[in-house]
C-alpha positions as CSV (number, residue, x, y, z in Angstrom):
1,M,53.3,139.3,104.6
2,I,55.8,138.5,101.6
3,K,52.9,137.9,99.2
4,L,51.4,141.3,100.1
5,A,54.7,143.2,99.6
6,I,55.2,141.4,96.3
7,A,51.6,142.5,95.2
8,V,52.2,145.8,96.3
9,L,55.5,146.1,94.5
10,G,53.6,144.9,91.3
11,V,51.1,147.5,91.6
12,I,53.6,150.2,91.7
13,A,55.8,149.0,89.1
14,S,52.6,148.6,86.7
15,Q,52.0,152.6,87.7
16,A,55.4,153.5,86.7
17,C,55.7,156.5,84.4
18,T,57.7,159.8,83.8
19,P,55.2,162.5,84.6
20,T,58.0,164.9,84.7
21,R,59.4,164.4,81.4
22,V,60.2,167.6,79.3
23,Q,60.4,168.2,75.6
24,A,63.2,169.9,74.3
25,P,62.2,173.3,72.7
26,P,61.9,173.8,68.9
27,S,64.6,174.8,66.5
28,P,64.7,177.3,64.0
29,P,63.8,176.0,60.5
30,L,66.4,175.1,57.7
31,P,66.9,176.9,54.6
32,A,65.4,175.0,51.4
33,H,68.9,175.5,49.4
34,W,72.4,177.1,49.9
35,Q,72.6,180.7,48.9
36,H,75.8,180.2,46.7
37,A,75.9,176.6,46.1
38,P,76.5,175.9,42.2
39,S,73.3,174.9,40.1
40,A,74.8,172.1,38.9
41,A,77.1,169.9,41.2
42,S,78.5,166.2,41.7
43,H,76.6,165.2,44.3
44,S,76.5,161.5,43.1
45,T,80.0,161.0,42.9
46,T,81.1,163.1,46.2
47,D,83.0,160.9,48.9
48,L,82.5,163.1,51.9
49,Q,84.1,160.7,54.1
50,H,87.3,160.5,52.3
51,W,87.1,163.8,50.6
52,W,91.0,164.4,50.5
53,Q,91.3,161.7,48.1
54,G,89.5,163.7,45.6
55,F,92.6,166.0,45.5
56,G,94.9,163.2,44.0
57,D,97.8,164.0,46.2
58,P,99.7,160.9,47.8
59,V,101.3,163.1,49.8
60,L,98.3,164.7,51.5
61,N,96.9,161.1,51.4
62,R,99.9,159.8,53.7
63,L,99.8,162.9,55.8
64,I,95.9,162.2,56.5
65,S,96.7,158.4,57.6
66,Q,99.7,159.8,60.2
67,A,97.1,162.1,61.6
68,L,94.3,159.6,61.9
69,A,96.9,157.5,64.1
70,A,98.9,160.0,66.0
71,N,96.7,162.9,66.5
72,H,96.7,163.8,70.2
73,D,93.4,166.0,70.2
74,L,91.8,162.6,68.4
75,N,93.3,160.3,70.8
76,I,92.0,162.5,73.9
77,S,88.4,162.5,72.2
78,K,88.6,158.8,72.1
79,A,89.5,158.3,75.8
80,R,86.4,160.8,76.6
81,V,84.3,158.8,74.7
82,R,85.2,155.7,76.9
83,E,84.8,157.7,80.0
84,A,81.2,158.8,79.0
85,Q,80.3,155.5,78.2
86,A,81.3,154.2,81.6
87,L,79.5,156.8,83.1
88,A,76.3,156.0,81.2
89,T,76.8,152.3,82.4
90,I,76.8,153.5,86.0
91,S,73.7,155.7,85.6
92,T,71.7,152.9,84.1
93,A,72.7,150.7,86.9
94,A,70.9,152.5,88.9
95,L,67.6,151.4,87.3
96,Y,68.2,147.7,88.7
97,P,68.2,146.1,92.1
98,S,71.6,146.0,94.0
99,V,72.4,142.7,95.6
100,D,75.1,142.1,98.0
101,F,76.7,138.9,99.6
102,S,78.6,138.8,103.0
103,L,80.4,135.8,104.6
104,S,82.0,135.9,108.1
105,G,83.2,133.3,110.5
106,G,85.1,133.0,113.8
107,R,86.4,131.0,116.6
108,E,85.8,132.2,120.4
109,K,87.2,130.8,123.9
110,D,87.1,133.0,126.9
111,I,89.5,132.5,129.7
112,Q,89.1,134.4,133.0
113,R,90.7,134.3,136.7
114,I,89.2,134.9,139.8
115,I,89.9,138.6,140.9
116,G,92.4,139.1,144.1
117,V,94.5,136.0,143.5
118,P,97.9,135.9,142.1
119,S,97.8,134.8,138.3
120,Q,100.4,131.9,139.1
121,Q,97.9,130.6,141.9
122,G,94.5,131.9,140.4
123,I,91.9,129.3,139.1
124,A,91.2,129.7,135.7
125,L,87.5,129.7,134.5
126,T,87.5,128.6,130.9
127,T,84.4,128.8,128.4
128,P,84.2,126.2,125.9
129,T,85.2,126.8,122.7
130,G,82.8,128.4,120.0
131,D,83.1,128.3,116.3
132,S,80.7,130.6,114.1
133,V,79.8,130.9,110.5
134,V,77.3,133.6,109.2
135,G,76.5,134.1,105.6
136,G,73.7,136.1,104.2
137,L,72.5,138.1,100.9
138,S,70.7,141.4,100.9
139,A,68.8,143.4,98.2
140,S,67.7,146.7,97.6
141,W,65.9,148.8,94.9
142,E,64.6,151.9,94.6
143,I,61.5,151.5,92.5
144,D,61.2,154.2,89.6
145,V,57.7,154.8,90.1
146,F,58.0,158.6,88.7
147,G,60.8,157.8,86.0
148,S,63.6,160.0,87.9
149,R,66.1,157.4,87.4
150,Q,64.9,156.5,83.7
151,L,65.4,160.2,83.1
152,A,68.7,160.4,84.5
153,A,69.8,157.3,82.4
154,E,68.7,159.0,79.5
155,A,70.3,161.8,80.3
156,S,73.9,159.9,80.7
157,T,73.0,158.0,77.4
158,A,72.4,161.5,75.5
159,Q,75.7,163.2,77.0
160,T,77.5,160.1,75.7
161,E,76.2,160.6,72.1
162,A,77.3,164.3,72.8
163,I,80.6,163.4,73.3
164,I,80.8,160.9,70.3
165,A,79.7,163.3,68.2
166,E,82.3,165.9,69.6
167,R,84.7,163.3,68.7
168,H,83.8,163.2,65.2
169,A,84.0,166.9,65.2
170,V,87.5,166.7,66.3
171,Q,88.3,164.5,63.5
172,V,86.8,166.5,61.0
173,G,88.6,169.5,62.4
174,V,91.9,167.5,62.2
175,L,91.8,166.4,58.6
176,A,90.7,170.1,57.6
177,Q,93.6,171.4,59.5
178,V,96.3,169.0,58.2
179,S,95.0,169.8,54.7
180,S,95.0,173.2,55.3
181,H,98.6,173.5,56.5
182,Y,99.9,171.2,53.9
183,F,98.4,173.2,51.0
184,A,99.6,176.4,52.7
185,W,103.1,174.9,52.6
186,R,102.9,173.7,49.3
187,G,101.4,177.1,47.9
188,L,104.5,178.5,49.8
189,Q,107.0,176.4,48.1
190,D,105.8,177.9,44.8
191,R,106.1,181.2,46.0
192,I,109.6,181.0,47.4
193,A,110.8,179.6,43.9
194,I,108.8,182.3,42.2
195,Q,110.5,185.0,44.5
196,Q,113.9,183.5,44.3
197,R,113.8,184.1,40.7
198,A,112.5,187.7,40.9
199,V,115.2,188.4,43.4
200,A,117.8,187.4,41.0
201,V,116.0,189.3,38.0
202,Q,116.0,192.3,40.6
203,Q,119.7,191.8,40.8
204,Q,120.4,191.6,36.9
205,R,118.3,194.9,37.0
206,L,120.6,196.3,39.5
207,N,123.8,195.3,37.7
208,A,122.4,196.8,34.2
209,L,121.4,200.0,35.9
210,Q,124.8,200.4,37.5
211,A,126.4,199.9,34.2
212,Y,124.1,202.5,32.3
213,S,125.0,204.6,35.4
214,A,128.8,204.2,34.8
215,A,128.5,204.8,31.2
216,G,126.5,208.1,32.1
217,L,123.2,206.6,30.8
218,S,121.4,206.3,34.3
219,L,121.2,208.4,37.4
220,P,122.6,207.5,40.6
221,A,119.2,207.8,42.1
222,E,118.0,205.1,39.9
223,V,120.5,202.9,41.0
224,S,119.9,203.8,44.8
225,A,116.2,202.8,44.0
226,Q,116.8,199.5,42.8
227,H,119.1,198.7,45.6
228,S,116.3,199.1,48.1
229,V,113.9,197.0,45.6
230,V,116.3,194.1,45.9
231,Q,116.7,194.2,49.5
232,G,113.0,194.4,49.7
233,Q,112.6,191.7,47.2
234,A,115.0,189.5,49.8
235,S,112.9,190.5,52.8
236,L,110.0,189.1,51.3
237,L,111.7,185.7,50.2
238,A,112.8,185.7,53.9
239,Q,109.1,185.9,54.9
240,L,108.0,183.6,53.0
241,E,110.4,180.9,54.0
242,L,109.7,181.8,57.7
243,A,105.9,181.1,56.9
244,A,106.5,177.7,55.1
245,E,108.7,176.4,58.3
246,T,105.9,177.5,60.5
247,Q,103.3,175.5,58.4
248,V,105.8,172.7,58.7
249,H,105.9,173.0,62.6
250,Q,102.0,172.9,62.7
251,L,101.7,170.2,60.6
252,A,104.2,168.3,62.9
253,V,101.8,169.0,66.2
254,L,98.9,167.6,64.3
255,L,100.5,164.4,63.2
256,G,102.1,163.6,66.7
257,V,105.7,164.3,66.0
258,T,108.2,166.9,66.5
259,P,109.4,169.0,63.3
260,A,112.7,167.3,63.1
261,V,110.8,164.3,62.3
262,L,108.8,165.9,59.7
263,E,110.9,168.3,58.0
264,P,113.2,165.5,56.4
265,Q,109.8,163.6,54.9
266,L,108.8,166.8,53.5
267,A,112.4,167.5,51.7
268,A,112.8,164.3,50.0
269,L,109.5,164.5,48.3
270,P,109.7,164.7,44.6
271,E,109.2,168.2,43.1
272,Q,105.5,168.7,41.6
273,T,105.4,171.0,38.9
274,T,101.5,171.4,38.8
275,A,99.4,172.0,42.0
276,P,97.0,169.7,43.1
277,T,93.6,169.8,41.2
278,A,90.5,170.5,43.5
279,P,88.0,168.0,43.2
280,P,84.6,168.8,41.7
281,L,82.3,170.5,44.3
282,P,80.1,168.8,46.6
283,T,76.4,169.8,47.6
284,L,74.2,168.5,50.1
285,L,70.6,169.6,50.7
286,P,70.3,171.4,54.2
287,A,68.1,168.3,55.5
288,E,70.8,166.0,54.2
289,W,73.6,168.3,55.6
290,L,71.9,168.5,59.1
291,V,72.8,164.9,60.1
292,Q,76.4,165.0,58.7
293,R,77.5,167.6,61.0
294,P,78.8,166.3,64.2
295,D,79.1,169.5,66.1
296,L,75.1,169.7,65.3
297,A,74.6,166.3,66.7
298,S,76.7,167.1,69.7
299,A,74.5,170.3,70.3
300,Q,71.6,168.4,69.7
301,H,72.4,165.7,72.2
302,Q,73.3,168.4,74.7
303,V,69.9,169.7,74.4
304,E,68.2,166.3,75.0
305,A,70.5,165.6,77.9
306,T,69.7,168.9,79.8
307,A,66.0,168.2,79.1
308,A,66.3,165.0,80.7
309,Q,68.3,166.5,83.7
310,L,65.5,168.9,84.2
311,G,63.1,166.0,84.6
312,V,65.3,164.4,87.3
313,A,65.2,167.7,88.8
314,K,61.6,168.1,89.1
315,A,61.2,164.5,90.0
316,D,63.3,165.4,93.2
317,L,59.7,166.8,94.5
318,L,57.8,163.3,94.3
319,P,58.2,160.6,96.9
320,K,60.8,157.8,96.5
321,F,60.0,154.0,97.1
322,V,62.7,151.6,98.3
323,L,62.4,147.9,98.6
324,A,64.9,146.0,100.8
325,T,65.3,142.2,101.5
326,S,67.8,140.2,103.1
327,A,68.3,136.6,104.1
328,G,71.0,134.7,106.0
329,L,72.3,131.5,107.5
330,G,74.5,131.1,110.7
331,T,75.9,128.5,112.5
332,L,77.3,127.9,115.8
333,A,79.1,124.9,117.5
334,V,80.2,125.2,121.0
335,G,82.6,122.4,122.9
336,G,82.1,120.2,120.1
337,F,78.4,119.6,120.5
338,S,76.4,119.5,117.3
339,S,76.1,122.7,115.4
340,L,73.1,125.0,116.0
341,A,71.9,126.6,112.6
342,E,69.3,129.5,112.3
343,T,67.7,131.1,109.3
344,V,66.9,134.8,109.0
345,Y,64.9,136.6,106.3
346,R,63.7,140.3,106.0
347,L,61.5,142.1,103.4
348,G,60.5,145.5,103.8
349,A,59.6,148.6,101.8
350,G,59.9,152.3,102.6
351,L,58.8,155.6,101.6
352,S,60.5,159.2,101.7
353,A,59.4,162.7,100.5
354,P,60.5,165.9,100.7
355,L,58.7,168.1,103.3
356,F,61.1,171.4,103.7
357,N,64.6,171.8,102.5
358,G,64.8,175.5,102.3
359,G,63.9,175.7,98.4
360,R,66.7,173.6,97.3
361,I,64.6,171.6,95.2
362,R,62.8,174.4,93.5
363,A,66.3,176.3,93.0
364,N,67.8,173.0,91.4
365,I,64.9,173.1,89.0
366,T,65.4,176.8,88.2
367,A,69.0,176.2,87.3
368,A,68.3,172.8,85.3
369,D,65.9,174.9,83.4
370,A,68.3,177.8,82.7
371,R,70.9,175.1,81.6
372,L,68.3,173.7,79.0
373,Q,67.5,177.2,77.8
374,Q,71.6,178.0,77.3
375,A,71.8,174.3,75.5
376,A,68.9,175.4,73.0
377,Q,70.2,178.6,72.3
378,H,74.0,177.0,71.9
379,Y,72.2,174.8,69.2
380,E,70.4,177.4,67.2
381,Q,73.6,179.7,67.2
382,T,75.5,176.5,66.2
383,L,73.1,175.7,63.6
384,L,73.2,179.5,62.2
385,R,76.8,179.8,62.3
386,A,77.0,176.1,60.3
387,I,74.7,177.6,57.8
388,A,76.6,180.6,57.5
389,D,80.1,178.5,57.2
390,V,78.6,176.5,54.1
391,D,77.4,179.8,52.0
392,T,80.8,181.5,52.9
393,A,82.6,178.4,51.8
394,Y,80.7,178.1,48.7
395,A,81.3,181.7,48.1
396,A,85.1,181.6,48.5
397,E,85.3,179.0,46.3
398,A,83.4,180.5,43.6
399,S,85.6,183.7,43.9
400,A,88.7,181.8,44.1
401,R,88.1,179.7,41.0
402,L,87.1,182.8,39.0
403,R,90.5,184.9,40.1
404,L,92.1,181.6,39.2
405,G,90.9,181.7,35.7
406,Q,91.7,185.6,35.5
407,L,95.1,185.0,36.4
408,Q,95.5,182.3,34.4
409,L,94.8,184.6,31.5
410,A,97.2,187.4,32.8
411,V,100.3,185.2,33.3
412,A,99.6,183.7,29.8
413,A,99.5,187.3,28.3
414,A,102.3,188.3,30.5
415,Q,104.6,185.3,29.2
416,S,103.9,186.6,25.6
417,A,104.9,190.1,26.5
418,E,108.2,189.0,27.7
419,T,108.7,186.7,24.6
420,Q,107.9,189.9,22.6
421,A,110.4,192.1,24.6
422,G,112.9,189.3,24.2
423,Q,112.8,189.6,20.5
424,L,112.5,193.5,20.4
425,Y,116.0,193.6,22.5
426,E,117.6,191.0,20.3
427,N,116.5,192.9,17.0
428,G,118.0,196.1,18.9
429,A,114.6,197.8,19.0
430,S,114.2,197.7,22.9
431,P,116.5,197.8,25.9
432,Y,117.6,195.3,28.3
433,L,115.6,196.6,31.0
434,A,112.4,196.1,29.2
435,V,113.2,192.5,28.9
436,L,113.6,192.2,32.7
437,D,110.6,194.4,33.4
438,A,108.4,192.3,31.5
439,E,110.1,189.1,33.3
440,L,109.1,190.9,36.7
441,N,105.7,191.4,35.7
442,K,105.2,187.9,34.7
443,L,106.8,186.7,38.1
444,K,104.5,189.1,39.8
445,L,101.4,187.2,38.3
446,K,102.8,184.0,38.5
447,D,102.9,184.6,42.7
448,E,99.5,186.0,42.7
449,L,98.4,182.9,40.6
450,A,100.3,180.7,43.4
451,K,98.2,182.5,46.2
452,T,95.1,182.1,44.1
453,H,95.8,178.4,43.9
454,T,96.3,177.8,47.6
455,D,93.0,180.0,48.4
456,L,91.1,177.8,46.2
457,H,92.6,174.6,47.9
458,M,91.7,176.4,51.3
459,A,88.1,177.0,50.1
460,A,87.4,173.5,49.2
461,V,88.6,172.4,52.5
462,S,86.7,175.0,54.3
463,L,83.3,173.7,52.0
464,Y,84.2,170.1,53.1
465,R,84.7,171.0,56.5
466,S,81.7,172.9,56.7
467,L,79.8,170.1,55.1
468,G,80.9,167.7,58.1
469,G,83.2,165.5,55.6
470,G,85.6,163.4,57.1
471,W,83.9,161.0,59.5
472,E,81.9,157.8,59.0
473,R,78.3,158.1,59.6
474,Q,76.9,154.7,60.7
475,A,73.3,155.6,60.4
476,A,71.3,158.6,60.1
477,G,70.3,159.7,63.4
478,S,67.5,161.2,64.5
479,T,67.4,165.1,64.2
480,R,65.1,167.7,65.8
481,H,64.0,169.3,62.3
482,T,61.2,167.5,60.5
483,Q,60.9,168.6,56.7
484,K,57.6,169.9,55.5
């Protein structure tokens, strides 16, 4: 009987397959090149994994290190990865037999008395003492004839890969946010210094107008108008100071500290006279970029997981085969006599198949198919958005770089005009207000230049984020795109 069962098991196992496996739907084609990428780029020297180091800013490097060590979103994502890996192990364990061991023992002695006789006078009927020990092993195995459990394990593995990719996406986002808030704070510090000087110059202009008015050389309306300009300039300065403080607060959250801890660190930084230089533009061909974006990898693995789950749902229509076996040994010793031992074993097989369930299985298949379509649409949408992100970042960087060059020329011209106005004033050929107006014009252009420096850095950060920079890709994973 045992040999027959083993033979049947071998035949069933040899025929095991996955007839319910579902292929993931195809993806849209990738563009051959980026629409706004520069024709000549420093592809060979770009380090996407540590892209922030290209700015040459030690403060930024230190902030990034702190975020990698203490950011709460990163720590949460790491815990989610551990959870997913454990769940994948649970799912994979269903492919193998389960074996259990049991052991029990006891002593029994039965004492009875004759009914109707007082307990003090009754005759006790005592049975001999019995000692027993029973131990055994039991095993069961659902034979995965139609691949249902294999597909469930594949779905769990794909889900784990998706969560790992999500962790990488979180890291990409956190590094970009830290860099963006830092550059915004740096830019605001520059603008605050410019506005402080502008407030002082506007106050000088007010003082001059008041002197002119006292001498009858200016109208009172001009003095009143200048009063409003001074107050407006001071209001703008207060707004910039609040914006800078807000950036510090957001940075503190990303670094896992309170603002009270971070603010002294930033306040102790030496003043930097020049803004960090944006690194050379990286470029990746779309085919290379595809495996660099962790959010795309996550969406792809979600499609693979839902495709496998659809196969599991379809497999519920098919029979299931279970093999069970057990073996045990028991001993019994009564009244000091020699022990009696007995060995028991059992081997059996079972089959179950659905007959009627009110449409539950079919409905589950429909729901699983709908989830697959949702995952496929989400992947396509994520891909299209990612392509748009890259092109938008390239365009924004090019625009900011162009404006930066134009403003640098404008500031240089304004500086020259201010110098000339000062010389004319010293020679008595120009009023003092002309000197102040020339400096105010220069300060206005310098403020625009500081904003554009920040825009350029923000665009560079957005570009690195859109390219998926900031994490280490151990090996190029499989993709659902095939380049032709």
